[in-house]
C-alpha positions, 0 to 999 in steps of 0.5 A: 622839629626833632631830626629823625636821624637823632631818634633812630641812631639806635639803628646801628648802635646801642646808646652806649656805643654811639656815645663813645664813637661820637666822642671819638670824632669830636674835638670837644668831648664834652657835650653837656649843657651847663645850667646858667642859673647856678654856678658851674658846679659840676664841670669837672664831673661832666667833662670826665663823664663824656671824655672818650676812653684812653687810646690803647697803646697797641698800634692800630692796623692801617685801613686800606684806601678801598674798602671791600663790600664785606668788612667782617663776619660775626658768627657767619653773618656779614657786616657790609660796607653800607652799614659802615658808611651809614654809621660813619655818616651819622657820627660825622653829622653828630660831630658836625665835621668829617672824621679827621684824616690823621685819625682815619685808621683809629676811627674806622677801626672803632666803627667796625668794632662797634658794628661787631658788638652791635651785631653780637648783641642783636644775635644774642637777643635772637638766641634768647628769643626775647619777645616784643609785642606789636603793642610795645612797638606802637607805644615806642612809635607814639613816643617818636611821633610826639616830636613831630607836628603831624603824621605828614611830618613824621612820614616826611622825616622817614622818607628823608632817611630812606626808611619805610614805616614798616622798616622803621617798625622792624628796627624799633622792635630790635631796639626794644629787644636790646633794651630788654636784654641790657636792662637785665644784663647791665642796668639790673647790676648797677648799684651805687652805695653812699660810700661809693660817692663819699670815697670818690669825692674824697679821692678826687677832691681837686675835681670839685674846685670852683673858681671865683664866680659872679652873677650879673646882668647887663644892658647892651646897645649894639655897635656894628663892627663896621659902624661909622664914628657918628653911629658909634657916638650915637650908640654911646649917647643912648647908653649914657642916657640909660645909665643916667636913668639907672643912677637916678634910681630907675629899675635896672631890669625894667630898663634892660627889657625896654632898651637892651639889644641883647636878644638872649637876655633882654626880656629877662631883665638882662640877666646873664647868670653866673660866670667865671673868668675867661667866659666873657670878652676882656673889657666886659670881664674886667669891668664886671669883676671889679664891681661889688654886688649891687654896683653898676658899672660905667659904660663898657666899650666892647666889640659888641657895643656899649654895656652897662653891667650890674653885679648881683652876687659874687662867690669866692673860689671854693671846693663844692661840698658832696651834697652840692654835687651828689646828684651829678656824681651819682649819675657819673658813677652810674655811667661808669658802672654801666660802661664796666657792666656793658664791657663785661657782657660784651666780653662774654659774647665775644668769647663764645663767638667766631669773629673774623675781621676782613680788613 
C-alpha cells in the first residue's frame, strides 16, 4: 500500500522544491531506477538531473540550537516552527536518515527558504483568485484512493498522518490551485527544440560513454556464510550435477527455473540482464567477463554460494548515439528549463513581497 505521506508531500512543498530538498539530505542524490533489461544507457543524464544544485560560496548563517515558534514572516503571514518540523521529518523519512549534523545550518536554512517560497506561491494563488471546484477536488481524491485497498485503509492512513478528511480536502484544493498556476507560469513556457538536444549532446559527448557490458544468466546454489564444510560440499555437488546436465545439452533457463535459489531471477530463467564491471562480486565478475556469448562457466564460488553463469551478449565500450538517449535527454532538458522558469517566477514573487527571516 502506498504510504499516504508520499502522496501528500505537496502539503508543504511543491514537487520541484521537495525534490531539491530531499537531495540535500541524501548521500546518494540519484534516485532513478535503471532498467535492467537494457544497457545502462543514461546513467550520466539521470545522475546529473537528480544532483542537488551547487552550494553557494556565501557563508551560511548559523541556526540557533533553540528555534523560536515563529521562524519567518511572508507578507505578514507567520511561518511556524511546527511547519518546519513537519517538513524536516518528511525529508528525513524520504532520505532514510536524519539530517547530518555537520550540515545542519545548510539544511535548516534550505528548509526555511523552501517554506517561504511555498508560502509565496500559495499567497499568489489567492491573489489571483484561482478557482478549484469541488468536482476537481473529488477527482484528485479518487486518484489518491486508488492506491489503497479500501476506504478503511485510506482513512487509516489519514489518521496515521493526523489528518481529517476535511483537512486533506483543503490541502488538496491548495495543491490544485498551485498546479494550475504553475502550469501557466512554468509548464507553458517550457519548450525543447531539436537543436537544443543536438547542441547539448555535442557539448557533453563524454557524458554519453558506456563501458563494456555483458548480458548474463545464472543458476545459484546458496551456501550460508556459517555453513559447515560438509554442507558446502553438498551444495557444490548439487551445482556440479546441474552443470553436467547443461553440458549434456539441457536448457539452461529451464534448469534455472527448477534449481536456482536466487529468488530475484530464478523464475525468469536466471536472467540477470546487462551489467558492467563493478556491479557484481569479484569472482562472479571475473568469470562472467571471461566468457564469450553462448558460453557457460565452470562452477564459480562466491560469498553467496556456487554459480553457473551463461553469457548471452557482450557489448563493447562505446558512445551512445543521440537517438538512443533522445527521450531521456529531452526529459533532462525539460527538468532543467522547469527549474529555470520556476526560479524566475519565484524571483518575481520575492521582489514584490516583504519577507523577514527571524533567525
